[in-house]
N, C-alpha and C positions, 0 to 999 in steps of 0.2 A: 504494500500500500504506500509506504513511505517514498518509494522511488518516483512515484508520480505526484502524490499529494504534498510532498515537501516543496516542489517547485512549480506545480501547475501544468505538468506535461499533459498534452491532449485535453486541455481545459478542465483537468481535475481540480476541484476546489482545494485550495491550499489550507494546510493546518493553520488555525488562528484567524482565517479570513471569514468572519461570520457572514458578511454580505454574499460571498460566493456560495455559501452553503444554503442560504435562504430559499432559492428557487427549488432546490432538491428537497428540502424539508417541507416545502409547501405541499408536496404530494403525500406527506405523511411518513413517519419513521418506518412503517412496515414496507413502504415502497423503496426506501433507501436500503433497508436490509435486503429485500428481494433482489435489487439491482446488484448489490455487493456479493450476494451469494451466487446468483445466476450469471452475472456479467451483463454489461450493457455497453454498446458502442466499442470504444477502444479499451474499456475496462474489462479485464479477464475475470471469469468466475473465480471467486475466492482469492482474488489477487494472484492468480496462477499458482496457488498452493492448495491443491485438492485435499491435502492431509488435514487442513483446518476443518473443524466442525462448524456447523451453522451458528452455534452459540458463541464460539470464539470469534467468528466474523461479526456478529452482532455486538459483542463487547468491544471489538476494535472500532466499529463504527461509532458507538457511544463515546469512546475515548476521543476519537478524532473530532467529533462534533463539539465536545467539551473544551477543546483547546482554544 
């Protein structure tokens, strides 16, 4: 996740940029979770780490949003 969300590669919302996260959060946290788990556009499913559980992805999303 960090490799794109640290510097905004492929329009990934950057950590700490609340304004960049707002449009994604407007769809609801469950949609953000689903996109993170299943992938969307340039974002690979589970950040290209299929060993991660859905709960680990959700916890990561929650942490990223809180930054």
